Backbone as CSV, one residue per row, in Angstrom:
resi,resn,N_x,N_y,N_z,CA_x,CA_y,CA_z,C_x,C_y,C_z
1,SER,238.518,153.921,18.653,238.643,153.664,16.926,240.170,153.444,16.655
2,GLY,240.930,153.883,17.422,242.155,153.722,16.875,242.519,151.916,17.373
3,GLN,241.770,151.435,18.129,242.094,149.649,18.201,241.225,149.472,16.977
4,CYS,240.308,149.645,16.790,239.399,149.253,15.829,240.107,148.994,14.454
5,PHE,241.351,150.590,13.818,241.949,150.480,12.963,243.064,149.283,12.844
6,ALA,243.638,149.273,13.973,244.812,148.381,14.114,244.205,146.799,13.948
7,ILE,243.077,146.654,14.889,242.919,145.303,14.193,242.500,145.008,12.541
8,SER,241.864,145.899,12.600,241.716,145.749,10.707,242.557,145.512,9.530
9,PHE,243.526,146.793,10.165,244.814,147.129,9.446,245.400,145.329,9.044
10,ALA,245.354,144.729,10.591,246.737,143.767,10.687,245.798,142.979,10.048
11,LYS,244.317,142.640,9.799,244.018,141.331,9.080,244.131,141.353,7.760
12,ASN,244.163,143.378,7.416,244.221,143.098,5.604,245.937,142.932,5.811
13,MET,246.501,143.411,6.825,248.040,143.014,5.965,248.890,141.145,6.206
14,LYS,247.596,140.758,7.181,247.829,139.139,6.849,247.242,138.555,5.484
15,ARG,246.560,139.162,5.184,245.642,139.134,3.588,246.772,139.093,2.726
16,MET,247.882,140.035,2.705,248.801,139.907,1.771,250.201,139.494,2.285
17,GLY,250.195,138.670,3.352,251.122,137.963,3.246,251.971,138.606,4.499
18,PHE,252.178,139.681,5.144,252.977,139.903,6.083,252.209,139.574,7.593
19,VAL,253.435,139.432,8.374,253.474,138.576,10.103,253.818,139.504,10.900
20,PRO,253.348,139.726,12.111,254.190,140.573,12.799,255.410,140.267,13.052
21,SER,256.264,140.910,13.621,257.650,140.561,14.197,257.517,140.319,15.412
22,ARG,258.318,139.608,15.836,258.436,139.132,17.512,258.658,139.632,17.783
23,SER,259.544,140.722,17.824,259.943,142.039,18.826,259.060,143.147,18.943
24,ASP,258.173,143.461,17.593,257.195,144.287,17.704,256.245,144.026,16.738
25,PRO,254.396,143.630,17.567,253.502,143.555,16.792,253.300,144.681,15.703
26,TYR,253.591,146.145,15.955,253.414,147.062,14.777,254.193,146.786,13.385
27,VAL,255.524,146.161,13.843,256.039,146.172,12.786,255.902,144.861,11.566
28,PHE,255.371,144.895,10.548,255.157,143.437,9.794,255.988,143.345,9.035
29,MET,256.437,141.597,8.352,257.245,141.754,7.534,256.766,140.261,6.453
30,ARG,257.170,140.329,5.382,256.939,139.062,4.758,258.423,139.018,3.645
31,ASP,258.376,137.295,3.229,259.248,137.121,2.394,259.270,137.316,1.346
32,ALA,259.872,138.136,0.415,260.087,138.907,-0.891,260.858,137.904,-2.076
33,GLY,261.082,136.663,-1.569,262.163,135.687,-2.374,263.791,136.040,-1.577
34,THR,264.189,137.657,-2.221,265.428,137.692,-1.945,265.650,138.642,-1.099
35,CYS,264.819,139.090,-0.286,264.722,139.961,0.695,263.403,140.241,1.960
36,TYR,263.417,139.912,2.862,262.241,140.429,3.557,261.983,142.099,3.268
37,GLU,260.806,142.372,3.711,259.903,143.409,3.141,259.218,144.177,4.597
38,TYR,259.179,145.065,5.093,258.722,145.357,6.319,257.926,146.717,6.594
39,VAL,256.845,146.719,7.139,255.851,147.837,6.999,255.807,148.309,8.581
40,ALA,256.583,149.270,9.275,256.080,149.984,10.258,255.201,151.033,10.535
41,VAL,254.080,150.239,11.399,253.083,151.480,12.116,252.965,152.060,12.805
42,TYR,252.753,153.238,13.213,252.475,153.994,14.646,250.906,154.837,14.139
43,VAL,250.311,153.753,14.775,248.483,154.264,14.886,247.564,154.330,13.222
44,ASP,248.204,155.487,12.436,247.700,155.425,10.717,249.130,156.083,9.818
45,ASP,250.377,155.869,10.635,251.391,156.562,9.913,252.135,155.150,9.293
46,LEU,252.902,155.050,8.235,253.604,153.873,8.034,255.014,154.394,7.162
47,CYS,255.714,153.391,7.520,257.246,153.736,7.186,257.397,152.352,6.728
48,LEU,257.680,152.373,4.959,257.955,151.158,4.382,259.670,151.110,4.022
49,ALA,259.439,149.745,3.991,261.029,149.096,3.083,260.625,148.205,2.481
50,MET,261.139,148.364,1.266,260.695,147.287,0.340,261.136,147.693,-1.486
51,LYS,261.094,146.430,-2.025,261.652,147.527,-3.206,260.452,148.237,-4.198
52,ASN,259.432,147.674,-3.943,258.474,148.660,-4.668,257.334,149.114,-4.334
53,PRO,257.703,150.179,-3.243,256.297,150.076,-1.961,255.339,151.085,-2.714
54,LYS,255.521,151.429,-3.850,254.005,152.225,-4.922,253.498,151.489,-4.801
55,ALA,254.003,150.164,-5.544,252.876,148.714,-5.741,251.870,148.701,-4.628
56,PHE,252.409,148.936,-2.734,252.019,148.205,-1.933,251.169,149.176,-1.696
57,CYS,251.774,150.624,-1.917,250.560,151.514,-1.349,249.162,151.457,-2.705
58,ASP,249.645,151.330,-3.606,248.449,151.040,-5.025,247.066,150.279,-4.334
59,VAL,248.009,148.686,-3.939,246.689,147.804,-3.218,246.348,148.636,-2.136
60,LEU,246.830,149.033,-1.154,246.089,149.672,-0.383,244.883,150.569,-0.771
61,LYS,245.440,151.171,-1.479,244.112,152.106,-2.309,243.632,151.929,-2.975
62,ASP,243.826,151.107,-4.248,242.480,150.049,-5.066,241.901,148.960,-4.425
63,GLN,242.527,148.470,-3.145,242.142,146.789,-3.571,241.565,146.694,-1.092
64,TYR,241.802,147.915,-0.637,241.230,147.719,0.554,240.634,149.429,0.897
65,ASN,240.778,150.397,-0.279,239.886,151.787,0.335,240.833,152.608,0.850
66,TYR,242.042,152.464,1.532,242.626,152.914,2.564,242.751,154.279,1.857
67,LYS,243.064,155.604,2.131,243.455,156.895,1.915,244.521,157.354,1.943
68,VAL,245.423,156.548,1.425,247.325,157.008,1.401,247.597,158.567,0.760
69,LYS,247.619,159.171,1.805,248.536,159.971,1.994,249.582,160.445,2.224
70,GLY,250.716,161.582,1.131,251.823,161.720,1.474,252.904,161.059,1.268
71,ASP,252.373,159.946,0.020,253.484,158.599,0.059,254.257,159.345,-1.134
72,GLY,255.250,158.146,-0.982,256.953,158.893,-1.388,258.091,158.743,-0.866
73,PRO,259.286,159.047,-1.382,260.081,158.623,-0.380,260.247,159.753,0.510
74,LEU,260.610,158.876,2.113,261.070,159.339,3.184,261.644,160.079,3.407
75,LYS,260.708,161.267,3.875,262.038,162.664,4.665,261.414,163.004,6.142
76,TYR,260.349,162.715,6.258,259.732,162.845,7.723,259.255,162.012,8.663
77,GLN,259.261,161.174,9.707,257.929,160.797,10.397,258.200,161.154,11.885
78,LEU,257.334,161.157,12.123,257.132,161.274,13.759,258.431,161.967,14.921
79,GLY,258.393,162.973,13.897,259.591,164.313,14.440,261.047,164.385,13.907
80,ASN,261.450,162.762,13.353,262.924,162.580,12.736,262.741,163.494,11.086
81,ASN,263.802,163.741,11.215,263.753,163.794,8.991,264.921,162.740,8.929
82,TYR,264.804,162.645,7.795,265.634,161.448,6.649,266.412,161.811,5.437
83,GLU,267.416,161.862,5.727,267.315,162.188,4.574,269.075,161.105,3.976
84,ARG,269.484,161.661,2.719,270.946,160.687,2.663,272.017,161.830,1.990
85,ASP,273.295,161.095,2.386,274.803,161.916,2.066,274.535,161.603,0.412
86,LYS,275.650,162.185,-0.182,276.566,162.210,-1.505,276.370,160.404,-1.403
87,ASP,277.072,159.586,-0.728,277.472,158.650,-1.123,276.311,157.321,-0.413
88,GLY,275.231,157.728,0.040,274.112,157.108,0.111,273.811,156.906,1.753
89,THR,274.537,157.262,2.603,274.513,156.880,3.705,273.300,157.502,4.488
90,LEU,272.394,157.069,4.700,271.034,157.789,5.456,271.625,157.869,6.661
91,ARG,270.806,159.711,6.873,270.995,160.522,7.839,269.410,160.323,8.684
92,VAL,269.376,160.047,10.029,268.345,160.418,10.725,268.650,161.055,12.117
93,GLY,267.640,162.502,11.914,267.830,162.983,13.037,266.747,164.023,13.426
94,PRO,266.122,164.591,14.371,264.916,165.571,14.696,265.301,166.786,14.725
95,LYS,266.122,167.005,13.699,265.989,168.380,13.345,264.965,169.545,13.486
96,SER,263.883,169.039,12.561,262.733,170.131,12.513,262.107,170.029,13.618
97,PHE,261.906,168.784,14.855,261.491,168.592,15.760,262.148,169.554,16.603
98,ILE,263.184,169.236,16.861,264.320,170.590,17.793,263.448,171.838,17.131
99,GLU,263.355,172.176,16.123,263.009,173.456,15.985,261.231,173.813,16.555
100,LYS,260.894,173.021,16.405,259.137,173.144,16.770,259.347,173.152,18.505
101,MET,260.249,172.879,19.511,260.684,172.872,20.629,261.069,174.125,20.947
102,MET,262.002,174.799,20.089,262.512,176.234,20.449,261.661,177.001,20.277
103,ASP,260.574,176.807,19.394,259.856,177.886,19.116,258.870,177.995,19.912
104,SER,258.248,176.485,20.699,257.599,176.671,21.882,258.648,177.462,23.101
105,TYR,259.263,177.224,23.189,260.388,177.428,24.065,260.684,178.862,24.339
106,GLU,261.102,179.401,23.080,261.075,181.075,23.265,259.880,181.395,22.981
107,ARG,258.510,180.965,22.794,257.346,182.065,23.376,257.128,182.329,24.637
108,THR,257.393,181.194,25.284,257.308,181.325,26.937,259.008,182.096,27.682
109,TYR,259.913,181.623,27.365,260.896,182.386,28.183,262.113,183.037,27.142
110,GLY,261.834,183.578,25.892,262.982,183.772,25.056,263.888,182.852,25.134
111,GLU,265.088,183.760,24.572,266.164,182.662,23.802,266.685,181.636,25.102
112,PRO,267.115,180.383,24.700,267.513,179.809,25.316,269.066,180.464,26.211
113,PRO,269.980,179.991,27.289,271.213,179.917,27.351,271.991,179.463,26.138
114,LYS,273.029,180.425,26.008,273.927,180.661,24.439,275.349,179.971,25.017
115,GLU,275.421,179.827,26.228,276.771,179.620,26.746,276.705,177.919,27.250
116,ALA,275.413,177.149,27.248,275.933,175.554,27.367,276.701,174.804,26.489
117,LYS,277.812,173.954,26.745,278.321,173.624,26.188,278.454,172.262,26.275
118,THR,277.959,171.954,27.438,277.248,170.575,27.856,275.555,170.833,28.222
119,PRO,275.275,169.982,28.246,273.672,169.679,29.130,273.642,170.012,30.411
120,LEU,274.246,169.570,31.187,274.358,170.094,32.826,275.734,170.599,33.152
121,GLU,276.125,171.341,34.256,277.318,171.560,34.353,277.781,170.477,34.887
122,LYS,279.763,170.057,35.364,279.942,169.232,35.261,280.417,169.163,37.081
123,GLY,280.098,168.155,37.866,280.050,167.860,39.486,278.848,168.576,39.775
124,ASP,277.917,168.911,38.927,276.084,169.409,39.784,275.350,168.125,40.432
125,HIS,274.817,169.151,41.254,273.903,167.998,42.481,272.748,168.910,42.729
126,PRO,272.001,168.274,41.212,270.303,169.275,41.188,269.787,168.513,42.429
127,VAL,269.783,167.508,43.379,269.615,166.802,44.700,269.762,168.096,45.626
128,LEU,271.091,168.772,45.574,270.918,169.796,46.663,270.507,170.914,46.766
129,GLU,269.413,171.116,45.448,268.963,172.735,44.922,267.939,173.038,46.257
130,THR,268.354,174.232,46.742,267.085,174.924,47.545,266.296,175.809,47.711
131,SER,266.635,176.275,45.955,265.822,177.616,45.466,264.156,177.426,45.869
132,GLU,263.275,178.544,45.671,261.838,178.077,45.741,261.389,177.766,44.861
133,LEU,260.230,176.682,45.799,259.298,175.783,44.487,258.530,176.704,43.481
134,LEU,258.217,176.026,42.347,257.309,176.559,41.423,256.003,176.757,41.881
135,ASP,255.397,177.057,41.377,253.646,177.231,41.501,253.422,175.965,40.826
136,SER,252.090,176.316,40.759,251.368,175.374,39.974,251.686,175.607,38.326
137,ASP,252.174,176.676,38.129,251.709,176.855,36.415,253.238,176.608,36.376
138,GLY,254.394,176.796,37.103,255.459,176.375,37.218,255.777,174.784,36.736
139,ILE,255.109,174.293,37.407,255.206,173.091,37.600,254.625,172.079,35.923
140,ILE,253.682,172.849,35.422,252.878,171.799,34.341,254.171,172.672,32.999
141,GLN,254.776,174.192,32.933,255.592,174.612,32.562,256.666,173.107,32.544
142,TYR,256.896,172.855,33.601,258.334,172.097,33.953,258.412,170.870,33.095
143,GLN,257.153,170.380,33.827,256.762,168.619,32.820,256.557,168.965,31.644
144,SER,255.876,170.034,31.019,255.849,170.268,29.305,257.027,170.035,28.492
145,LEU,258.324,171.144,29.607,259.509,170.821,28.973,260.188,169.525,29.244
146,THR,260.056,168.942,30.002,260.636,167.406,30.383,259.992,166.857,29.834
147,GLY,259.102,167.102,29.297,258.291,165.878,28.153,258.415,165.926,26.584
148,SER,258.690,167.168,26.237,259.082,167.284,24.593,260.926,166.663,25.029
149,LEU,261.953,166.842,26.178,263.181,166.375,25.834,262.945,164.613,26.308
150,GLN,261.969,164.625,26.419,262.077,162.968,26.844,262.188,162.164,25.554
151,TRP,260.924,163.094,24.686,260.210,162.711,23.499,261.779,162.574,22.651
152,LEU,262.471,163.630,22.680,263.559,164.059,21.866,264.530,163.292,22.032
153,ILE,264.784,162.327,23.108,265.531,161.257,23.603,265.345,159.908,22.656
154,SER,263.849,159.835,22.324,263.515,158.858,21.718,263.557,158.342,20.166
155,LEU,263.777,159.991,20.109,264.318,159.998,17.892,265.574,160.153,18.064
156,GLY,266.819,159.837,19.274,268.096,159.480,19.010,269.027,160.298,19.700
157,ARG,268.421,161.361,20.417,269.544,162.111,21.300,269.809,161.607,22.427
158,PHE,270.269,161.006,22.107,270.631,159.990,23.641,272.205,160.745,24.603
159,ASN,272.166,161.428,23.479,273.456,162.292,24.450,272.944,163.378,25.477
160,VAL,271.465,163.818,25.463,271.530,164.495,26.516,270.332,163.721,27.663
161,PHE,270.585,162.197,27.718,269.542,161.267,28.482,269.958,161.251,29.855
162,THR,271.186,161.549,30.336,271.279,161.472,31.682,270.871,162.695,32.331
163,ALA,271.007,163.525,31.622,270.360,164.809,32.299,269.260,165.465,32.251
164,VAL,268.193,164.808,31.145,266.606,164.948,31.190,266.616,163.895,31.993
165,MET,267.061,162.410,31.877,266.281,161.492,33.104,266.735,162.223,34.593
166,THR,268.095,162.780,35.235,268.148,163.323,36.124,267.134,164.107,36.706
167,MET,266.861,165.255,35.465,265.693,166.127,36.089,264.365,165.831,35.803
168,SER,263.837,164.794,35.216,262.543,164.182,35.229,262.641,164.125,36.572
169,ARG,263.466,163.800,37.568,263.438,162.864,38.747,261.932,163.791,40.081
170,PHE,262.744,165.296,39.395,262.142,166.510,39.831,260.455,166.832,40.006
171,ARG,260.124,166.440,39.172,259.200,166.417,38.425,257.683,166.791,38.796
172,ALA,257.734,166.066,40.308,256.426,166.574,40.927,256.399,167.886,41.547
173,ALA,257.844,167.751,41.924,258.032,169.595,42.737,259.070,170.234,42.712
174,PRO,259.246,170.491,41.443,260.397,171.194,41.062,260.771,172.396,41.840
175,ARG,262.057,172.726,41.788,262.034,173.926,41.863,262.951,175.327,41.095
176,GLN,262.905,176.778,40.982,263.306,177.380,40.080,264.827,177.230,39.768
177,GLY,265.994,176.311,40.695,266.863,175.963,39.782,266.921,174.935,39.416
178,HIS,265.829,174.117,39.216,265.783,172.582,38.691,265.110,173.007,37.026
179,LEU,264.246,174.112,37.174,263.988,174.766,35.544,265.194,175.391,34.896
180,ASP,265.967,176.255,36.273,267.042,176.789,35.182,267.810,175.766,34.252
181,ARG,267.935,174.313,35.370,268.634,173.594,34.639,268.205,173.046,33.110
182,LEU,267.236,172.745,33.133,266.347,172.288,31.618,266.317,173.658,30.867
183,LYS,266.370,174.465,31.220,266.658,175.676,30.322,268.054,175.596,29.770
184,ARG,269.166,175.426,30.488,270.400,174.715,29.923,270.416,173.627,29.061
185,ILE,269.310,172.675,28.834,269.508,171.642,28.308,269.059,172.051,27.216
186,TYR,268.176,172.950,27.109,267.479,173.853,25.726,268.890,173.992,24.708
187,GLY,269.405,175.183,25.976,269.827,176.180,25.131,271.169,175.110,24.517
188,TYR,271.809,174.246,24.833,272.638,173.215,24.414,272.079,172.124,23.608
189,VAL,270.572,172.251,23.609,270.447,171.194,22.364,270.272,172.294,20.955
190,LYS,269.910,173.702,20.917,269.678,174.378,20.100,271.087,174.556,19.871
191,LYS,272.026,174.596,20.653,273.367,174.549,19.811,273.716,173.852,19.143
192,MET,273.354,171.939,19.598,274.176,171.211,18.807,272.715,170.811,18.021
193,ASN,271.843,171.353,17.470,270.833,171.132,16.444,271.015,169.828,15.748
194,ASP,271.876,169.571,14.703,271.956,168.520,13.959,272.985,167.983,14.086
195,VAL,272.443,166.620,15.245,273.530,165.780,15.249,272.697,164.820,14.643
196,PRO,272.792,164.312,13.665,272.027,163.009,13.270,272.784,161.285,13.581
197,ILE,271.718,160.155,13.419,272.439,159.183,13.424,273.171,158.797,11.667
198,LYS,274.272,158.210,11.215,274.163,157.269,10.257,274.288,155.920,10.117
199,LYS,273.471,155.421,9.250,273.140,154.220,8.323,273.782,153.750,7.395
200,LYS,274.619,153.030,7.620,274.801,152.089,5.704,274.323,150.600,6.173
201,SER,274.225,150.613,4.690,273.370,148.752,5.023,274.371,148.063,4.279
202,ILE,276.114,148.046,4.289,277.113,147.762,3.498,277.559,146.875,5.353
203,MET,278.754,145.768,4.624,279.657,145.613,5.418,280.939,145.969,5.387
204,PRO,281.234,146.065,6.856,282.727,146.969,6.841,283.527,146.868,6.042
205,GLY,284.261,147.565,5.437,285.279,147.654,4.266,284.428,147.851,3.204
206,ASP,283.684,146.877,2.690,282.850,147.725,1.568,282.649,148.503,0.898
207,LYS,283.059,149.136,-0.165,282.745,150.292,-1.009,281.035,150.571,-1.460
208,GLN,280.812,151.520,-0.981,279.019,151.762,-1.221,279.080,152.512,-2.613
209,PRO,278.089,152.128,-3.124,277.723,152.917,-4.439,277.162,154.303,-4.067
210,VAL,277.804,155.352,-4.917,276.768,156.439,-4.979,275.582,156.470,-5.533
211,VAL,274.781,156.942,-4.565,273.091,157.174,-4.856,272.552,158.411,-5.649
212,THR,272.411,158.689,-6.524,271.945,159.620,-7.478,270.731,160.244,-6.880
213,ASN,269.460,159.460,-6.944,268.486,159.747,-6.687,267.577,158.305,-5.743
214,PRO,268.155,158.912,-4.573,267.911,157.935,-3.704,266.139,157.555,-3.330
215,SER,265.875,156.555,-2.979,264.275,156.416,-3.053,264.345,155.426,-2.280
216,PHE,263.688,155.514,-0.658,263.103,154.467,0.489,262.220,154.308,0.897
């Protein structure tokens, strides 16, 4: 059903003058005269970058009979929060996703380590770990914790990339010491839960106007 929807939606996008971008076939674009308009598609979630997104949504609803829900300024999508500073700078960060991660973690393990100032200790060598191997339930929990951290990296938390990829090596046969290291990473992420990526659409040195009622 997902593939059928994708094929049908792509045909309708073509009818509206959009073409797939060369870098990603699910990012559609069209020439709007003074700028390009973009529609990023993830299954049935849409992210629009255009001057009049409401008109585009109205066409989807009225002409193509799509049930469009949650249309409006972009605030949350696929785990990332979107907001703007007073000067209009766009802030993108997975704060809500981290909160869900911690809720799931704490139901199983309680509070993560609070003293973690870095994802892993300096000079640590997990490959030399000799503690007991985890049982089958422990392996599943280890893989689940690792999967959430890997998605967190996809959402922009590159500061845990090296630590998470290091611990992912042991997914097939993790030991208790490896699990303890994952818990440390969770403690670090909870401590540093609001580290957004900031984006500006102006040339360096130019003054950006204050946005009082941002809409995007």
